[in-house]
C-alpha positions as CSV (number, residue, x, y, z in Angstrom):
1,M,4.4,-145.5,6.3
2,R,6.2,-142.1,6.3
3,P,7.3,-141.2,9.9
4,T,4.8,-138.8,11.4
5,R,5.6,-139.1,15.1
6,A,8.2,-136.3,15.2
7,S,5.8,-133.8,13.7
8,I,3.3,-134.5,16.5
9,T,5.5,-135.0,19.6
10,Q,8.2,-132.6,18.7
11,G,8.6,-129.1,17.1
12,P,6.1,-126.2,16.8
13,I,2.6,-127.1,18.0
14,L,0.5,-124.9,15.8
15,P,1.6,-126.2,12.4
16,S,1.4,-129.8,13.7
17,L,-2.1,-129.2,15.1
18,L,-3.4,-127.4,12.0
19,S,-2.0,-130.2,9.7
20,F,-4.5,-132.5,11.5
21,F,-7.3,-130.0,11.9
22,F,-7.8,-128.9,8.3
23,P,-7.9,-132.3,6.7
24,I,-10.3,-133.5,9.4
25,L,-12.4,-130.4,9.0
26,F,-12.6,-130.7,5.2
27,G,-13.4,-134.3,5.6
28,A,-16.2,-133.5,8.0
29,C,-17.5,-130.9,5.6
30,F,-17.7,-133.5,2.8
31,Q,-19.2,-136.0,5.2
32,Q,-21.9,-133.5,6.1
33,L,-22.5,-133.0,2.4
34,Y,-24.0,-136.5,2.3
35,G,-26.9,-135.4,4.4
36,T,-27.0,-131.9,2.9
37,A,-27.2,-133.2,-0.6
38,D,-30.0,-135.5,0.4
39,A,-31.9,-132.6,2.0
40,I,-31.5,-130.3,-1.0
41,V,-32.4,-132.8,-3.6
42,V,-35.3,-134.3,-1.6
43,G,-36.6,-130.9,-0.5
44,R,-36.6,-129.6,-4.0
45,F,-37.7,-132.6,-6.0
46,V,-40.0,-134.5,-3.5
47,G,-41.3,-131.8,-1.0
48,S,-41.3,-130.5,2.5
49,G,-42.7,-133.7,4.0
50,A,-39.8,-135.7,2.6
51,L,-37.4,-133.0,3.8
52,A,-38.7,-133.5,7.3
53,A,-38.4,-137.2,6.9
54,V,-34.7,-137.2,6.0
55,G,-33.9,-134.9,8.9
56,G,-35.5,-134.4,12.2
57,G,-36.4,-137.7,13.9
58,T,-34.6,-140.0,11.4
59,T,-31.3,-138.1,11.8
60,T,-31.7,-138.0,15.5
61,Y,-32.2,-141.8,15.7
62,I,-29.4,-142.5,13.3
63,N,-27.1,-140.4,15.5
64,L,-28.2,-142.2,18.6
65,I,-27.4,-145.6,17.3
66,L,-24.2,-144.7,15.4
67,G,-23.1,-142.3,18.1
68,F,-23.0,-145.1,20.7
69,F,-21.2,-147.7,18.5
70,I,-18.7,-145.3,16.9
71,G,-17.9,-144.0,20.4
72,L,-17.6,-147.6,21.6
73,T,-15.0,-148.4,19.0
74,S,-13.2,-145.0,19.3
75,G,-10.9,-146.5,21.9
76,A,-9.1,-148.2,19.1
77,G,-7.9,-144.9,17.7
78,V,-6.8,-143.8,21.1
79,I,-4.8,-147.0,21.7
80,V,-3.2,-146.8,18.3
81,S,-2.1,-143.2,18.7
82,Q,-0.7,-143.8,22.2
83,L,1.3,-146.9,20.9
84,V,2.6,-144.9,17.9
85,G,3.7,-142.1,20.3
86,A,5.4,-144.8,22.5
87,R,7.1,-146.4,19.4
88,E,5.6,-149.8,20.1
89,K,5.4,-150.8,16.4
90,E,4.5,-154.5,16.8
91,T,1.6,-153.8,19.1
92,V,0.3,-151.1,16.8
93,H,-0.2,-153.8,14.1
94,E,-2.1,-156.0,16.5
95,A,-4.2,-153.0,17.6
96,I,-5.1,-152.2,14.0
97,E,-6.3,-155.8,13.4
98,T,-8.4,-155.8,16.6
99,G,-9.9,-152.4,15.9
100,I,-11.1,-153.5,12.4
101,A,-12.6,-156.8,13.9
102,L,-14.5,-154.6,16.4
103,A,-15.8,-152.5,13.5
104,L,-17.1,-155.6,11.7
105,V,-18.9,-156.9,14.8
106,T,-20.5,-153.6,15.7
107,G,-21.5,-152.9,12.1
108,A,-23.5,-156.2,12.0
109,I,-25.1,-155.4,15.4
110,I,-26.2,-151.9,14.1
111,T,-27.7,-153.4,11.0
112,I,-29.8,-155.9,13.0
113,L,-30.8,-153.4,15.7
114,G,-31.6,-150.6,13.2
115,L,-33.8,-152.8,11.0
116,W,-35.6,-154.2,14.0
117,S,-36.2,-151.0,15.9
118,A,-36.8,-148.3,13.2
119,R,-40.6,-148.5,13.2
120,G,-40.9,-148.6,17.0
121,A,-38.5,-145.7,17.4
122,M,-40.4,-143.5,15.0
123,R,-43.6,-144.4,16.8
124,L,-42.0,-143.6,20.2
125,I,-40.9,-140.1,19.2
126,G,-44.3,-139.4,17.7
127,M,-43.2,-138.9,14.1
128,P,-46.1,-137.2,12.2
129,S,-48.4,-139.7,10.4
130,D,-48.0,-138.0,7.1
131,I,-44.2,-138.8,7.0
132,F,-44.2,-141.9,9.2
133,D,-43.9,-144.6,6.6
134,I,-41.3,-142.8,4.4
135,S,-39.2,-142.1,7.5
136,V,-39.2,-145.8,8.4
137,T,-38.3,-146.7,4.8
138,Y,-35.4,-144.2,4.9
139,L,-34.1,-145.7,8.1
140,H,-34.3,-149.3,6.9
141,I,-32.2,-148.6,3.8
142,Y,-29.7,-146.5,5.8
143,F,-29.1,-149.2,8.3
144,I,-28.3,-151.7,5.6
145,G,-25.1,-149.8,5.1
146,S,-24.0,-150.0,8.7
147,I,-21.1,-152.4,8.2
148,P,-19.3,-150.2,5.6
149,T,-20.1,-147.1,7.7
150,M,-18.3,-148.7,10.7
151,L,-15.5,-150.0,8.6
152,Y,-14.9,-146.6,7.0
153,N,-15.0,-144.8,10.4
154,M,-12.6,-147.3,11.9
155,G,-10.2,-147.3,9.0
156,S,-10.1,-143.5,8.8
157,S,-9.6,-143.3,12.6
158,I,-6.6,-145.7,12.4
159,L,-5.1,-143.6,9.6
160,R,-5.4,-140.4,11.6
161,S,-4.1,-142.1,14.7
162,M,-0.9,-142.9,12.8
163,G,-0.5,-139.3,11.6
164,D,-2.3,-139.5,8.3
165,S,-5.3,-137.2,8.1
166,R,-5.1,-136.5,4.4
167,H,-6.1,-139.8,2.8
168,P,-9.4,-140.0,4.8
169,L,-10.2,-136.6,3.3
170,Y,-9.3,-137.6,-0.3
171,I,-11.6,-140.7,0.1
172,L,-14.5,-138.6,1.4
173,V,-14.2,-136.1,-1.5
174,I,-14.5,-138.9,-4.0
175,A,-17.4,-140.5,-2.1
176,C,-19.2,-137.1,-1.7
177,V,-19.0,-136.3,-5.3
178,A,-20.4,-139.7,-6.1
179,N,-23.2,-139.2,-3.6
180,M,-24.3,-135.9,-5.1
181,V,-24.3,-137.5,-8.6
182,L,-26.3,-140.5,-7.4
183,D,-28.7,-138.3,-5.4
184,V,-29.7,-136.4,-8.6
185,L,-29.8,-139.6,-10.7
186,F,-31.9,-141.6,-8.2
187,V,-34.2,-138.9,-7.0
188,A,-34.5,-136.3,-9.8
189,V,-34.1,-138.6,-12.8
190,F,-35.3,-142.0,-11.8
191,K,-37.9,-140.6,-9.4
192,W,-37.2,-143.1,-6.6
193,G,-38.1,-140.5,-4.0
194,I,-36.7,-140.8,-0.5
195,K,-35.5,-144.4,-1.3
196,G,-33.2,-143.0,-3.9
197,A,-31.5,-140.6,-1.4
198,A,-31.0,-143.4,1.1
199,W,-29.5,-145.8,-1.5
200,A,-27.2,-143.1,-2.7
201,T,-25.8,-142.7,0.8
202,V,-25.4,-146.4,1.3
203,A,-23.6,-146.8,-2.0
204,C,-21.2,-144.0,-1.3
205,M,-20.4,-145.1,2.3
206,S,-19.6,-148.6,0.8
207,L,-17.2,-146.9,-1.7
208,S,-15.6,-145.0,1.2
209,A,-15.0,-148.2,3.1
210,M,-13.5,-150.0,0.0
211,L,-11.1,-147.1,-0.7
212,V,-9.8,-146.7,2.9
213,F,-9.0,-150.4,3.2
214,R,-7.4,-150.5,-0.2
215,Y,-5.1,-147.8,1.1
216,L,-4.5,-149.5,4.4
217,G,-3.6,-152.7,2.6
218,K,-1.2,-151.3,0.0
219,N,0.4,-148.1,1.1
220,Y,2.0,-148.7,4.5
221,E,5.2,-150.5,5.5
222,P,4.6,-154.2,6.5
223,A,4.5,-153.4,10.2
224,F,1.4,-151.2,9.7
225,R,-0.2,-152.8,6.6
226,F,-3.6,-154.4,7.1
227,A,-4.6,-157.7,5.4
228,W,-7.9,-159.4,5.9
229,K,-6.2,-162.8,6.4
230,D,-4.6,-161.3,9.6
231,L,-7.9,-160.2,11.1
232,R,-8.2,-161.2,14.7
233,L,-9.7,-159.9,18.0
234,D,-7.0,-159.7,20.6
235,R,-8.6,-160.1,24.0
236,K,-6.3,-157.7,25.9
237,L,-6.3,-155.0,23.3
238,S,-10.0,-155.2,22.7
239,G,-10.5,-154.9,26.5
240,Q,-8.4,-151.7,26.6
241,M,-10.2,-150.3,23.6
242,L,-13.6,-150.9,25.1
243,R,-12.6,-149.5,28.5
244,I,-11.8,-146.2,26.8
245,G,-14.5,-146.4,24.2
246,L,-17.5,-147.5,26.3
247,P,-17.8,-144.2,28.2
248,T,-17.4,-142.3,24.9
249,G,-20.2,-144.4,23.4
250,V,-22.4,-143.7,26.4
251,R,-21.6,-140.0,26.1
252,G,-22.6,-140.1,22.4
253,S,-25.8,-141.9,23.4
254,M,-26.6,-139.3,26.0
255,Y,-26.7,-136.7,23.3
256,G,-28.8,-139.0,21.2
257,I,-31.3,-139.8,24.0
258,S,-31.7,-136.2,25.0
259,N,-32.1,-135.2,21.3
260,I,-34.8,-137.8,20.8
261,I,-36.7,-136.5,23.8
262,I,-36.4,-133.0,22.3
263,Q,-37.4,-134.4,18.9
264,A,-40.5,-135.9,20.4
265,A,-41.5,-132.5,21.8
266,L,-40.6,-130.9,18.5
267,N,-42.9,-133.3,16.6
268,T,-45.9,-132.1,18.6
269,L,-45.4,-128.6,17.1
270,G,-46.2,-129.8,13.5
271,T,-44.6,-130.6,10.2
272,T,-43.8,-126.9,9.3
273,I,-41.8,-126.4,12.5
274,L,-40.2,-129.8,12.0
275,A,-39.1,-128.9,8.5
276,G,-37.8,-125.5,9.7
277,Y,-35.7,-127.3,12.3
278,T,-34.3,-129.6,9.6
279,A,-33.4,-126.7,7.4
280,Y,-31.6,-125.0,10.3
281,S,-29.8,-128.2,11.4
282,K,-27.9,-128.4,8.1
283,M,-26.1,-125.2,8.8
284,D,-25.9,-126.0,12.5
285,A,-23.9,-129.0,11.4
286,V,-21.2,-126.7,10.1
287,F,-20.6,-125.3,13.7
288,W,-20.6,-128.8,15.1
289,M,-18.0,-130.2,12.6
290,I,-15.6,-127.3,13.3
291,C,-15.6,-127.9,17.0
292,N,-15.7,-131.7,16.5
293,S,-12.7,-131.5,14.1
294,F,-10.6,-129.8,16.8
295,G,-11.8,-132.4,19.2
296,V,-10.7,-135.2,16.9
297,A,-7.4,-133.5,16.2
298,M,-6.8,-133.1,19.9
299,T,-7.5,-136.8,20.5
300,V,-4.8,-137.8,18.1
301,F,-2.4,-135.1,19.2
302,A,-2.9,-135.8,22.9
303,G,-2.8,-139.6,22.4
304,Q,0.6,-139.5,20.7
305,N,2.1,-137.0,23.1
306,Y,0.6,-138.8,26.1
307,G,2.4,-142.0,24.8
308,A,5.6,-140.0,24.5
309,R,5.0,-138.3,27.9
310,Q,5.0,-134.8,26.4
311,Y,2.3,-133.4,28.8
312,A,3.2,-129.7,28.4
313,R,2.5,-130.0,24.7
314,I,-0.9,-131.4,25.4
315,R,-1.9,-128.4,27.5
316,K,-0.5,-125.8,25.0
317,A,-2.3,-127.5,22.1
318,N,-5.6,-127.5,24.1
319,W,-5.4,-123.7,24.5
320,I,-4.4,-123.1,20.9
321,S,-7.4,-125.2,19.8
322,F,-9.7,-123.1,21.9
323,G,-8.4,-119.9,20.6
324,I,-8.6,-120.8,16.9
325,C,-12.0,-122.5,17.3
326,S,-13.4,-119.5,19.1
327,A,-12.3,-117.1,16.4
328,I,-13.8,-119.2,13.6
329,T,-17.1,-119.7,15.5
330,V,-17.5,-115.9,16.0
331,V,-17.0,-115.2,12.3
332,L,-19.5,-118.0,11.3
333,S,-22.0,-116.9,13.9
334,V,-22.1,-113.4,12.5
335,F,-22.4,-114.7,8.9
336,T,-25.2,-117.1,9.6
337,L,-27.2,-114.6,11.6
338,A,-26.9,-112.1,8.8
339,F,-27.8,-114.5,6.0
340,N,-29.9,-117.2,7.7
341,R,-32.9,-116.7,5.5
342,Q,-30.9,-117.1,2.4
343,I,-29.3,-120.2,3.7
344,S,-32.6,-121.8,4.7
345,S,-34.0,-121.0,1.2
346,L,-31.4,-123.5,-0.2
347,F,-33.5,-126.3,1.3
348,T,-37.0,-125.1,0.9
349,S,-39.1,-122.3,-0.8
350,D,-41.8,-122.4,1.8
351,P,-41.9,-119.0,3.6
352,A,-43.3,-120.5,6.8
353,V,-40.5,-123.0,7.0
354,I,-37.9,-120.3,6.5
355,D,-39.5,-118.2,9.2
356,V,-39.2,-121.1,11.7
357,A,-35.6,-121.8,10.7
358,S,-34.7,-118.1,11.2
359,Q,-36.2,-118.0,14.6
360,I,-34.1,-121.0,15.7
361,Y,-31.0,-119.4,14.3
362,W,-31.5,-116.4,16.6
363,I,-32.2,-118.6,19.6
364,I,-29.1,-120.8,19.4
365,T,-26.4,-119.2,17.3
366,P,-25.5,-116.3,19.7
367,I,-24.6,-118.8,22.4
368,Y,-22.6,-121.2,20.2
369,L,-19.2,-120.3,21.8
370,S,-20.2,-122.2,24.9
371,Y,-20.4,-125.4,22.8
372,I,-16.6,-125.4,22.0
373,T,-15.7,-126.9,25.4
374,L,-18.0,-129.9,24.8
375,E,-15.9,-131.1,21.9
376,I,-12.3,-130.0,22.6
377,M,-12.2,-131.0,26.2
378,P,-13.4,-134.6,25.7
379,G,-11.0,-134.9,22.8
380,T,-8.0,-133.8,24.9
381,M,-8.9,-135.9,27.8
382,G,-9.9,-138.9,25.7
383,G,-6.5,-138.9,24.0
384,C,-5.0,-139.3,27.5
385,G,-7.3,-142.3,28.1
386,Q,-9.6,-140.4,30.4
387,T,-13.2,-140.9,29.2
388,F,-15.2,-141.7,32.3
389,I,-15.4,-138.2,33.9
390,P,-16.3,-136.5,30.5
391,T,-19.1,-139.0,30.2
392,L,-20.4,-138.3,33.6
393,F,-20.4,-134.5,32.9
394,S,-22.4,-135.2,29.7
395,I,-24.9,-137.4,31.4
396,I,-25.7,-134.7,34.0
397,G,-25.1,-131.6,32.0
398,I,-26.6,-132.7,28.7
399,C,-29.0,-135.5,29.2
400,V,-30.4,-134.8,32.7
401,V,-30.7,-131.0,32.2
402,R,-32.5,-131.5,28.8
403,I,-34.9,-134.1,30.1
404,L,-35.9,-132.0,33.1
405,W,-36.3,-129.0,30.8
406,V,-38.6,-130.8,28.3
407,V,-40.6,-132.6,31.0
408,C,-41.0,-129.8,33.5
409,Y,-40.8,-126.5,31.5
410,F,-41.8,-127.1,27.9
411,P,-45.4,-128.4,28.7
412,T,-46.1,-125.1,30.4
413,N,-45.1,-123.1,27.4
414,P,-45.1,-125.3,24.2
415,S,-43.3,-123.2,21.7
416,I,-40.2,-123.4,19.5
417,F,-38.4,-120.8,21.7
418,S,-39.1,-122.7,25.0
419,L,-37.8,-125.9,23.4
420,M,-34.7,-124.7,21.5
421,V,-33.3,-122.6,24.4
422,V,-32.5,-125.9,26.2
423,Y,-29.5,-126.3,23.9
424,P,-27.5,-123.2,25.1
425,V,-28.6,-123.8,28.7
426,S,-27.2,-127.4,28.7
427,W,-24.0,-126.3,26.9
428,V,-23.2,-123.6,29.5
429,V,-23.8,-126.0,32.5
430,T,-21.6,-128.7,31.0
431,S,-18.8,-126.4,30.0
432,V,-18.5,-125.0,33.5
433,A,-18.0,-128.6,34.8
434,F,-15.4,-129.4,32.2
435,W,-13.3,-126.3,33.0
436,V,-13.3,-127.0,36.7
437,Y,-12.1,-130.6,36.1
438,Y,-9.5,-129.4,33.6
439,A,-8.1,-127.0,36.2
440,S,-7.7,-129.8,38.7
441,G,-5.2,-131.6,36.4
442,K,-6.5,-135.1,37.4
443,W,-7.3,-135.9,33.7
444,L,-3.5,-136.2,33.0
445,A,-2.8,-138.9,35.6
446,R,-1.3,-142.1,34.1
447,K,-2.9,-145.5,34.7
């Protein structure tokens, strides 16, 4: 492995941070293209009902399940980055083996849980009857690919934690191109409908997993190289990983649970509104992945600098991330508000669906700056091993606020406006809590 520690724990912060951010962002862009390609191909070649089925409730439920387990195993990346920063090479190797073993176990659990619960989950959130069966079919096929999905996420997290954010990007570019080709082949040519979109995604996530482990097994010095014969689950390391990862997983679930509740309310408004929300959500994902990419970059940056006891660099990098992310968000907000109807028309030609999507853009996008804190702060604090307090803020500010809003306010005024406005409200409440805690400095205390 080429030495990367010095570029993260020493020298100018901005070039070091951006060298992580851009590959992570581009990787997130290509990862989002999996879902976007599904939506465009399905929406154009199958119809609005199928478009609603591959977005909306199915995406929300997938994010709920995967969000928890990816968060649960995220502690592996934090431990690896801290060990790299502290130069504990032998323990890094053991942590890599343990992290991959955790990914295998959790991937198997997701497969079983997803196949067993898909139908009940769609019934629970009130998925419209005209798209109920195809939504369940999509989920069943998607969850078959849970093991390669978890292995890819773990492998790419390990690569980033060791300072390599480029190769996960290269692998995703390859997989995304393959996914778009297979989407067109399975859906437009073979006429497999929504099943074709699901199988294309599974095939390409499997390809991603194979490529990332091929690189881990051949392109690093022996101390960091992974071999399946060395796979083991170290009790102490796995305990440390789960201690950090469990609150992160719970935090991810809180987003998922609150979104499922919102999705259930959204489903009562009809298929047209549901399809409009799905069309909007594809562009909304662009905002999310920019903020999330800075959060992931800060997790690695803070982890290695925390291990090296370079605390001033962590604070400076946190402020730099906020400044850059704010500037990008303002530019994209102006662009999407100006061209939201044209963006929505990529996914559907139905004027009613485009009208709904446009309304949602104007409700949420102007307040998107408040969301930055919810990604960067947990990333910075998580890299320092502090995940409990960020989770607590998310439970109260995201889950509780949204549940109370949907239960108490939405029934009195059931409209797309009264439902969507809960997103900016919950962002503002939670952001204030994070800034107060950040100012206290307690998140930097060593354990």
